[in-house]
N, C-alpha and C positions, 0 to 999 in steps of 0.2 A: 820530873820528866816532862810535864806540860810546859814549864818555863823553857826548857831546852828546845822543844819543838817550836814554840812561839818565837824565841830568839833566833833560831835557825831560819825560820820563814822570813822574819824581818830582815835578817842579813842577806838572804837570797834576793828579796825584793829590792833592797837598797843597792846591792851589788849589780842587779840587772838594770836598774834605772841609771846608775853611774856608767855602766858599760854602754848603754844606748846614748847617753849624753856625750861621752867622750868620743864615741864613734862618729856621731853626728858632727861634732866640732871638727874632727879630722877631715871629713869628706865634704862638708859644706864650704862654699867659697868664703874667703876671709872678708872680702868687701863686695858689695853688689857691683855687677858690671856697669861701667860707665859707657853708655852708647853714644855714638855720634848722632845727634838729633838736630836736624834742620828740615826745611821743606823738602819732601821727597816725592818723586813720582815712580810708581812701580809699573813694570810691564813684563811680559813674558817673551823670551826669545828662545826658541827650541825648548830645552829642558831647564834652562837657567832663568832665574828672575833677575831683572836689572833694577837697581835703585839709582836714580839719577839725582845728583845734588848740584846746587849752585856753587861751583868752585869753593869748596870747603878746604882749608889748609890741612894737609896730611899731618897728623901728630908725629913728632919726631920720636925716635927710639934708638936704643943701643942694645944689640944682642950679639952673642957669640955665634959664629958659624960652626959647622961640624969639625973644622980643623982647629978650633979654639981661637980664631982671630976675631977681634971686635969689629962689628959692622955698624955704622951709624947711617940712618936714612939721610941726614943732611949732607953727607958726603957726595950724594948723587944730585947735587944742585944743577939745574939747567939740563936735566936729562928726563926723558919719559920713563916712568917706572911702572912696571906690572908687578904688583905685590899680591901674592896668593897665600892664604892661610889654609893649612891642610893637616891631616893626621893619618897615620899608617893603618889604623883599624877601620877606617871608613871607606867602603868600596868606591863611592863617588869621588872622594878625595884621592884615592889611589889612581883612579882613571885620569883625574886632572893632572896628577904628577907626570904620568906617561905623556900626555899631550903637551905639557909644559916643557918636558925634556926635549921633545921633537922641535918645539918652537925655539928653545934655547940654542939648539944646534944651528939654527938658521941665523940667529941674531947675536951670537956670542962675540963676533968681531965688530959689532955696531958701536959707534961712538955716541949715538943718541939714545939708545934704548937699554934699560937695565931690567933684568928679571930677578926678582927676589922671592923666595918662598920661605914661609915661616911655619915650622912644625909646631903645632899647638898642644902644649901640655903633655909631651911624652918624654921619657927618659932618653938621654943621648944614646945609650947603647941600643935601644930599640930602633931609633932613627938610623943610626949607622948600619945596623943589620939590614933594614929595609933598603937603604941606598945601595949597599953592596950587592944584595940579591938582584935588584933591578938594574945594576950597573949605571946608575944615574950620575951625571956630572953637573947638573944645574945647581945654582947656589942655594944652600939650605941653612937657614938660621934657626936657632933653638930658643923657643919660648916655653921652657919647662914649667914655669909657674903660671903661665897664662896672663901675665901682666900686660903685654903688648896686645894680646887678644882682647882683654878688657878695655884697653885704651881705644881700640878700633871698634868696640861693640860687637865682637864676634859671638854669634849665638848658633850659627849653622855653618857647616863645612861641606865643601870648600867655599871660600869667599875670596873674590879677586877684586882688588882696587886698582883703578887706572888713574895714575897721577901725572898731571902735565908738567911741563918744564918749569912752571912757576911754583911747583910744589903743592898744587891744589888737586884734591880728589875730584875727578870729573864724573866717574861712574863706579858703581859697585855692583858686582855680579854674585849672586848666590846660586851655587850649583856648578855643573860641569860646562865649560865652554870648549868648543872645538877650536882647532888651530886657526881656521878661517875667521871665526868670530873674534878671536884674540887679535889677529892682524887687522881686522876691520876697526876695532875699538882703538887700537894703537894709531892707525892711520888718521882717525878723526882727532887725535890729540895734537896732530901737526897743524890743524886748521885754526 
């Protein structure tokens, strides 16, 4: 009887350790995030923090949009790009999507400006449901595994990258930007 109890306890302990180990493997990132790291200056504007970089080339990527079409960043050569990472569960990111939708309605016929939003690590069905409920029409790309987020060093959402016509990141904003702040940043990319 004693052996039965001892063996049972050992099996429970080994099983518990194995469960914790495999659960941790499932939820921990597969590779550490690779952050864009150069000389940066940080300042605060409103509720958003800005990170200014010296014309760092925007990493290229290829993602599917919500309609299943492939979108490549390099397709938008010679255009100003506003690139925002967001997620539907984050209230600040939700607010940013509403502001970006309003901005998109103003610029959607522009030949010079492209707005791209990337949903970070959510299932397509969740993203589609969020878009339908909000009746959004802005471009939404899906980064379900977070690989593009890692490439861009995303650690906080929302995060907006302002990319000039030469494909260089000029500024990165962490937090919510209002429409006037977005327009101001885009205007400076023409200079």
